[in-house]
N, C-alpha and C positions, 0 to 999 in steps of 0.2 A: 492643605494636602501637599505632600511632597511632589515636586515636579516630575520626578522620575516616575512615580506611581501613576500620576495624572496622564503622563505620556503614554505609559503601557496601557492604561484602561482606554484611552483614546484610540490607540491602534488596534487593540482587540476588538472593541466594539464597532469601530469603523468597517471592519472586515466580517462583521457578523453574517452577513448574507452570503459570504464566500466560502464558508467553512468546509464544505465537502465539495465544492466546485461544481461542475455541471455533470458529474458522474451519474449514470442511470443504473438502476437495478434491473437484473433480468425480471421477467414477469413471475415466474415460479421459482422457489428455491429447489435445488436439486437434492434428491435423497443422498446420503452419504455413501450407500453401497453402489450407487450408479457411477460415482467418481472412480471407485476402485476397479470395477469390471471394465471400463472403457480403456482399451489399449494397454493392459496392464504390464506387457512384456518391457516396454521402454521407460516406464516410470523410474526404475532403479537408475538407468543411465542419465535420465533427465534430472533426477534428484542429485545425483553425484555431482554433475556440473553445477547444479544450483548451489549446493552446500559449499563447494570449493570457490566458485567465482562470484556468485550473485548475492548469496546470503549476507556476505559482510557488507556489501553496498546498501542492501535493504535494512540491515541493522542500524546503519548510520542515518538513513534518510527516511525510513518507513516504519521502523518498529514502535515508535511512540504511539502510533495510532493503530498500526495493523499487526499486533502481536500481544502476547500475554505478558510481555516485559516492558512496561511503561515506566519511563524515567520522568516523573512530574517535575515541572520547573518550579523554581523557588516561589513564584507568584500564584501557584495553584491554590493555596488557601484563601486567596483575597475573595472578598464577596462577589458573587456572580461569576467569578472566573471558574471556579471549581465545576459548577454545573455545566458551563459552556464546553470546557474541555471534556468532561465526561460524556456529554452528548455527542461531540465530534468523534471520540473514541468508539463509542457505541456504534455510531453510524458507519465508521470505517470498517469495524469488524463485521458487519453485515455483509460487506463486499468480500473482503479478503483478510485472512489471518495467515501471516508469513512464518509464525512460530512453527518450528518443526521441519517438515520436509515438503516436497513437491509430491503428489498434488496437494495444493493448499486448501484449507478450509474456507467456506464461504458459500454464497449462494449460486455460483455458476458451475459449469462443468471445468475440467482441466483445460480443454481447448478455449473455452470462452474466457477463462481466467487469463491466459496467454495473450488472447486478442485484445482484452481490457487493459493489460499491462502495457502492451505495445501502444495502444492509443494514447494512454496518458502520458507515456514517455515522448512520443511524437509530438503531442499537443502541448506538453509541458504544463499540463493541469494538475499534477500532483508534485510535491505537496502543495496544498492550497496556499495561496498567497498570504493569508493571515498567519499561518503557521511559519512560513519562511521568514517573515518579518522578525519573528522572535528567536528563530533557530537557523542561523546562517549556515551551519553545518548540514543542513537538509538539501541544500542545492546540489543537483548531480552534475558532475563535470561532463563535458563532451565524451571523454574516454569511457566514464562510467555508463553514460547512455548507450554508446556504441556496444559495450560489453553486454549490457542487458538485452539490447536488441538482437545481438548475435546469438546469445542463448536461446532467446524465444524462437528465432529462426531455425536453429538446430533442433529444439524440442518440437516445433510444429512439423518439421520434416520427419522426425522420428515417428510421430503420431500418425502422419499421413501413410508412411510406409507400412505401418500396422493394419491400415484399413484396407490397403490393396491385396 
C-alpha cells in the first residue's frame, strides 16, 4: 500500500471518535414555521450582514459539512472513507445548514443557532480536528473569529430589541 494512502487512513481513522466533536443536539427539533415567526422584523438585517461578511467565511470553513454544496476530497472513493464522510455530513446537517440565508435550517431556533455558533467559535471545537488535519484551509483566523462573534453579538442584540 502506498505510504501516502496508509498515512491518510491512519489519520482519518485515528480521529474517528472526534468526528462531530462534543456538540450536543437540542432535545426537540423546532418546526420550520416557529423559526420564521420569531423576531421576523430583524431577520432581513441579520441576513444581509451574514451574506456580506460571514457567509464567505462559512463557505471556506464550514460548507463541506454544513451545506448542500459539498466539495468531496480526492480520497472520498477510498473504501471506508466514503461512509465515514457521508456520516459526518449527515450529522452536521442535523445541527445546521448554512446554505441560503439566516435563519439557518437545522434543529434549533435562530437564537439557539447563534448561541451554538458562538460556543463552537469560542471553544474552537469546529471544525473537528480530523477534518482540520486534511483541510488546512478550514482553520479560522483570529480576525475571522472576531468578525463572526461581532455578527452574532449584533444579531443577538437585534433579536433582543424585538422582544422588548
